[in-house]
N, C-alpha and C positions, 0 to 999 in steps of 0.2 A: 682574537679572530675565531678561535674554536668555539667560544661561547656564542658568538654571533651566528656561526654556521648552524649550531644546534637549534638556536632560537628560530632561525629561518625555516629549518626543517619542520619544527613543531607547527609553525604557522601554516606551512604548505599542506599539512595533513588535516587542518581544521575543516569542518563541514558545518557551516552555519547558514542553512538554507531556509527561507521563509516562503510559504505558499499563500498567495493572496487571491481572493475571488475577484470578479469583474468590478466590484464596488470598493476594492482595496481593503476588505476585511481580512484579518489574519485567520486563515483556516488550517494552519500548520498542525498536522496530526489530529485534525478535527474533521468536521463535515461541512458540506455545502448543499443547501436545498436548491435544486434546479427549479427555476420559476415555471417552466412549462416544457412540454415535449410535443413536437409536431405529430399529430395523429393522422395526418392525411396520407394517402397512398403515395409512396415514393418520397415522403417528406424527410428533411434533414434537420437535425438539431445539433448545434455546436455548443459544447461546454468548455468555456475558456478560463484559464488560470494565469496568474502572473507568478513567476519564480524569481525571488530576490536573493542574491548572494550577499549576506551580511558579513562574510569572512574577509580576511585580509589578503587572500590569494585567489587567483582564478581557479576554477574547478571544472572538470569535464563531467557532465551529468548525462544520465539516460533516464528513460521513463518506462515503468512497467505497469501493466493493467491487470487487475483481478476482477472478473465479473462475479459479483456476489449474487445478483439477481437480475435477469434480463428477460423482458417480455418475449414471448414466442413471436418469431417473424422479424425481430430486430437484429441488426448487426452493428458493431461499432469499431472504430479505428483510432489509433494514436496518430495525431498529426503534429508536426513540428515545422514551423517556418513554411507553411503551405504544402508540405509533402505529407501525404497520408500513407501509412503502412497498410498492407493487406489486413483484412479483418481477422485472419488467422494468427497474426503476429500479436503476442501478448506483451512484447517488449520492443522498444526502439533499438535498432541495431547499431546506429552510428551515434557516438557521443557528440554533444555540442558544448562548446566552451561558454561558460558564464563568468564574466570578469568580476573582480572584487568590486562590491558596491553597485553592481548592475542589476536592474530589474528587467527581466525578459518576458515578453507576452506572446511568444510564438507558439507555445504549447497549447493544444486543445484536443478534446475528444469529440469525434463526430459520430452521431447516432443516425443510422439509416433505417427507415421504416418502409421497406418496399411493398409490404402487404396492407398497409394502413391499419395495423392492429393497435391495441391499447394495452396498458399495463403499467406496473410499477417497476422501477429499476434501481439498482445499487451497483456502483462501480468504485473500487478503490484504486487510486493512482499512487504509485510509489516512485518518488524522485530519489535517485541514488547516485553516489559517487562512482563513476565508471572504473576508477582505479582501486576502490575499496568498497565492495558491496555491503559491508557491515554498516556503512554510514548512509542513512536514508531518512526521509520524512514521508509522510503519507497525507492524503486527503481522500475522503469518501464523498462522492457525489451521489445524491439520491433524489428520486422523484416519486411521490406517492406515499405509501404507508410503510415503506421499508424501515424507517427509523423513527417510528412514533413513540417507542418506549423511552422513558427518561432514565437517567443514571440511577435514580433511587428506586426504580421499579424492578421487577424480577429480571434476572439475567436471561436474555434471549439471544438467539443467533443474530438478530438485527443490530443490537447495541453493543455486543462484545467487540466487534471490529477486529477480529483476530487475523494476524498475518505473520508470515515467517520470511526472513530475508537474510542472506541470499537463499534461494531455493531453485536449484540444487545447492546443497551445503556440504562442507567438509570440515570436520573438527569441532565447529561450533556454529550456532545459528541464533540470530536475534528474533525473539518472539515479541511482537507488539500486541497489546490488548487494551481494552477499556472496560473496567469493572467497577461496580458499586458495592460489591460484597466479596468476601473471601471465596476463592475457588481454587481448583487444581488444574494443572496442565498434565494431560495424559498422552503418552506416545505409545502406539502399538504397531506391531508388524502386521503384514497382510493376513496372517493366520488369527489375529486377535490377541496375540500374546503381548502383555504389557511390558515395555522396556524402559519407560520413564514415568515417574509420578512426582511432580514438583508443585509445591505450594506457590500460588500467585498472590502477591501482595496488592490489594486494591489501591494502595497509595502510589504505586509505581505504574508505569505503562509499558515497560520493556524488561524482558528477561533474556540474559545471555545464557543459552542452554548448551552445555557440553555434550556433544554427540560423538566424541572421538572413539567411544567404545562400541559404536554401532557399525555393523557391516554395511557395505554399499547396498542400496536397494530402496524400495518404496515403503514409506511408513505413513501412518495416520496420526496427526496431532489434534487433540481435542481439549476443550474447556469443560470441566465438570463442576457444577455448583450444586451442593447437596448430593442427591442421588440422580440428578438430571444431567445428562451430557448434551450440551446445547449447541456446540459447534464442532464439526469435524472437517479437517482439511488434509490435503496430501503434502507430505514432505519427502523430498528425494535426497538421499544421502549418497554422496559419490566418493 
């Protein structure tokens, strides 16, 4: 009985989430090219995904948004099952249950263009386990030239796809990245003092970074390839 109980606990902790685009293509930890954006004044564009739970247990999940590039005049929201959060919310507040083996298509991002402006956009969506934020998958939706560089080309801010989760973090943080060459992850405080310098292996796409030695506060984490620092983002340590 004890062995069965342990096995059940392990299964309950599994997080095997797959993200599919509207055409059922697997875009888990990858990208999705948005076919078009409504450029008319007051126009709306919905970017829809399907989330599939391939695990053996139900899971409570939430969605986080990171605006990598957003045209001036646009705003966007996270929508789940017909309810859209305010544009200022980067994260859904209420978890929703995804049963084992279930594919849910209720999540989408809505882009509002009140001024009728044009431009390129990139948004990363993070689907994470509400009970354990270290378990997550991502997809980056883009329109225009944001992701034109291929994996074999020079490392750029557009193709590194750098993200940290959870953020704020305590003790450790998962760093996700996409690299075609060797690079380093740098962490600095707000004075510019370097507190972490870690080699990133291009064969991997996730680094578990120990931050237990960092004081609570705001830091900047960056990817540096050669002498060029190509991405810089904010990390909050609590």
